[in-house]
N, C-alpha and C positions, 0 to 999 in steps of 0.2 A: 505494500502500499503507499501512495506517495500521497504529495499534495498537502502534508500538514496541516491544520487548520487557526492558521497564525492574526492574531488582532483583525479580529471577525466584527459584525458587529457595530461599527466605528461609531461615535456619539458626535451628533451633527458641527459642536462647535465643541475643541477641546480643551480641557482642562487640565490641572494640574496632573502629573504621571502618576502620583504616589496616593491617588484617592484611586486608583483601581478604576475608574469606570469609563473610559475613554475606549472600550472595545474590550474583548473576552480572547482567550487564548484558552484551545482545548486543545489535551493529547490525545486526537483523532484524526485521522486522514480521510480524507474523504476513497474509497473504494470504488473497484469496479461498479458502473454497471450492468444490471445483467437480469436477464428479464424478465417479469412478474406476469406470471400466468392465472392469478385466481382472477374470476367476474369482477366488476367492477362499475357499475356500469351500463344500463343499457341504452341503447341509441333510438331514439324515436322523433318523430319531426310530426308535430299533428298541431294546427290551431294555431300559428304563428310563433311556437315556441321549438326552435331546434336542441336537440343534447348528440353530443357524438363524441367518440375517441377523438383525443390533439392528435394531429395529422403535419407535417413540418408549413407543408405550405401553408395552414389554417395558421398556425405560428407564428411565419413569417412576418405575416403581414402585420402583425402586430410589434412584434418586438421591433423592427424599423421603424418606430414612433414614437416608441420609449424608450428614455435615458436612464430607468431608473440600475444604481446601482449594485442593490442588495444587499447580504450578508457582505461579501466580497467576491472578488471578481472570478478564480475560482467555483464558487459553487454555482451561482448565479451561471455562468456559462455551461456547466453540467447540467443545469434546470432546463434552461434552454436548447443545449443544441443536442444533447446523450439522455434524454428521459427515455423512460420506458414505460410510463403510463399518463394518465392528464384526460382533461374536459373542454370542449367546446362546447357553450354554453351560448346561445343566442334567441334574444325573444325581442319580435317586430315590435313594431310603433303601438302604441292602446292596449298592447295584449298585458294580462296579469294572469303567469302562474298562479292557482290558487295551490294547489299543492308542491310541498316544499321535494326538490328535487335534492335526493341523498347518495353519495356517492361513501361507498363504503372499500378500503383501503387495507384488509386485512392479512398481516404478519406471519409466515411460520418457516416451517425447513426448509421448506423446500421454494419460498418466496420471501427473501430475508430481505431485499431495496426494493422500496417507492420511490423511483426521482419522478415527479408528477409537476407535469405544466398544465396550469389551468388557466383558461381564457372566461369571462362572462361577459359580455356585450350586449347593454339593455338600450335598445330602441327609445327616443321622444316617449315619455308616458306611459313605461309600458313598468312592469315591477317582476320581480323573481326571487325565492330564497331558495337558497343551497347550499346542503349539510354534509361535510365532510366527518368522514372518519377514520382518526390514525389507528390501529389496533395492530396487537402481535400477542403473539401463546405466551405466558408466562414464561417459560425458560428459554426462550429463543430471542437472539441477538440482531436485532435488526437495524438499519439503515434509514434513515427518511432525508430527502431532500427535496423541496416545495418549492414552485414559484407561480402564484396565483395571481393576474393580472384582474383588473376591472376597468371597465368604461361606461360609464353609469352617463347615461346623454340625458338630455331637460326634461325636466319634470319625472324621470324615472326612480325606482327605489329599488335597490338591491341588498337584501339581506343574505347575509354570509356566515357560516357557522360550522367553528372549527371545533374538534371534540380530540385530542390526543391525551390518548391510553397505551402506551407503548410500553415495554416490559425494562425491566430496572436497569438494563447493562445496553441499551438502547439510545442512539445517534438519531436526533428530531432536529432538522434545518428549515424554516417555515416563511420565506418570504414575497412578502405581498407589494403590489403596485398598482394605483391607484387613479382614476384619474375621472372628476365630480363637477359634470355642469351645472350651468342654469339651473333655480330650485329643483334639481337632482340632492338625493339622501341615498348616502351608502354605512349603515348598519352593518359591525363585525362584533360579530361575540366568539370568544375565543377562551376552552375547558382545557387547561393545562396539566395533567395531571400523573402521566408516567416520564420516559426515557431519563438515563443518567443524565443527558445534557441533553435543555431543551432550548433552544435560541430560536427568538422571532424576533421579525424586520418586517414594519409595515409604515406604509408610505401612502399620506392623501394627499392630492394636488387639489385644491377648494378649488379650480378655474370661472367658474359664474356666479353672475349675483344670486346670491341668496343658499348657495349650494351648501349641502350637511351632512359633515364626517362624525359618527357616533362608535364610540371604542366601548365592548363591554369586555369584562376578561377578569378568569380566575383560575387559580393554581396553587398546588400542594406539593412545598417542599416536602422528601420525606430522606432517609437513608444519608447519602452523600448525592444527592445531585444536583445539579448545577443548572440555574435557572436565569436563563438572561431574554432580557424586552428591550425592543428599541422602538419605539412608538414616535413618527415626523406624521406635526399636519401640517402643512404649507398655504398659509391663508393667502388665496392670489383676489379670487371674488367681492365685491360687493356686497357686503352682509351677509359676510356668508358666516357658517356654526360648528363648531366643532366643542364635542363630552366626549373627556379619557375617564371611563370607570373600570377600577383593577382596586379586586380585594383576591387575596394570600393567606396561607398562609405556611410557618417553614417552620419544620421537626426534626431533631436527628443532628444531621453534624451536613445537614443541605444548605445553599450558598442560592442566594438573589441578588441579581443587579434590574434596576428599572428605568431605562430612560424615557421622559416623558416630552416630547418638544413638540411646542404650537409657533409654530414662528408666521408674524403676520410680516406680511409683503406689502410693499411701499404699494398704493392703491385701493387698501383692501379695506377703503374707511367704510362703517359702522358695524366690522367685523365681533365678533363672538367668540369666545373661548374658554374652556374649563376641563381641568384637569385634576383627580384626586385619587390617591393609593393610598390602602389601609391593608396594612397586614399584621396579623397574628404569629407571635412567637411563642411556641409548644417549646422552645431549648435553649437554654441559657448555653450553648454549644450553636448558633444558626449564626448564620453572615447575611446581613441583609441593608443593602444598598439600592437608596433611589434617588433619583438627580430627578427632579419635576423642570422643565427650562423654559421661558418666555424669550423670545426673542421679538424685535419690533424694530421695524422702519415706518412705520403709517404712526401717527397721533391721535384718532381719532377710533378706536378700536376699545374693546375689554377683553383681559384679559387677567383668568383667576388659575393657579394649581397650589397643592399642596399633596402631599405625604406622613405618614405617620405611622409608628409601628408600637405595639405593645401586645405584653403577656394578657392572660385571660384573665377576669376578673375570681381571685382565688375565693371572694362571699357567693357571685354571682355561683362560681364552679357551686363549691359545699350547698347551693341551698336548689341547686337540678338534683346532685347527689341525693340529700335528702327527701327526693321523693321516690326515689327508688334504682334509679340509675345508677351506673355503673360509671368512672370514672372517664371510659373511652366513652359512654355513650353518654356523658355528659359535655364531652368533647366537640362531638359530634355533633349536638344539637346547637352549641354557641358559634361553629362552624359554620354549619351549614342556615345557622341566621344570618351571617356576613352574607355565605355566597347565594341563597334562594332570589334576592334578588334579578340577579343574571340568568342562574340557572332556569327559572318559570320564564325568563322569555325563546325559551328551546320550547320548538312547537310540538315534538313529539314526546306523550309521557315514554318511549321506551327506552329513550338515551337519558332522561330525564333521571330514568331508576337505575341505570347504568351508573351513570355520575354519584349516584350518592353511594349503589351499591362499590364503586371503587375510592368513594373517601373511608368509609368503614373501614374495608382492608387494609386498608391504608394507615389508619389509625387501631388498628387490633392488632399489626405488627409491629408499632412504638418499642 
């Protein structure tokens, strides 16, 4: 294996190196891409909705117009040019697809690698919800490197939901490039519960008047997991809006770095953005770093940011346990109370139950 992942997921504006937040180094390398043979989506075209497995001809058309840099050049090039899976979703003008499009990537001993190149194009006035699951067998060591590109045209709505529950020795790299036009809305919901290394990058360019970007994410770190998150919202259009809401819990020896950047570009008058991250600390040995950033070259804007962390209130924990719950059950209730506002946005009860089961299993292995 070659191409070690060094200094990836770079912060938009560098700060002091000794803080250790400018990027992340991973003691892993990009493996060779081998075929993925499990079925993950059914292609169809009906009533203005088109879903196909990705092909080189489809991906190259959009890639030529996208300047997104991703996690780093190596991983981005692999996802663009050497992918073994991926989907193309196209929604015609004024068409609204009521049922979520569900894509399931299940890795096992015969299918250890998913490198997916996904492209979602929502034409004017359309609406679509896409759910992508990344899962693997418990004792399987898997690799995921993904690129998801979204083009939300005027007055469209795109809901992207991603759930990652890979095994404890897996590597998860996930990059997103989004372009949002006038009055369009892109809602991104992320649930990160697995993998030894979970690295996420998400960039949304709010190009149009009253364009909107909403990020809602949760994460749970256990054992020696490393979680690295980098969100960037670029406000270009006037009266554009953004909201980043992240909730997490860390236990054992896990580590997390969160970078959330709202960048108000010249000309984006009357734009508003806010970000908030809260982390529950379940062990004195965890390492928690948060870097909320506001960048601004426009005067008439409103930006707010906040990050906080704390242990579970012992009195609250004791009160719950006095009602007959075990310590693990009490912690699960507290964590779920923090996570539920985000989990409840997922349209599938089956997926919501799966997330709850995964959280319980990790807490029980504490």
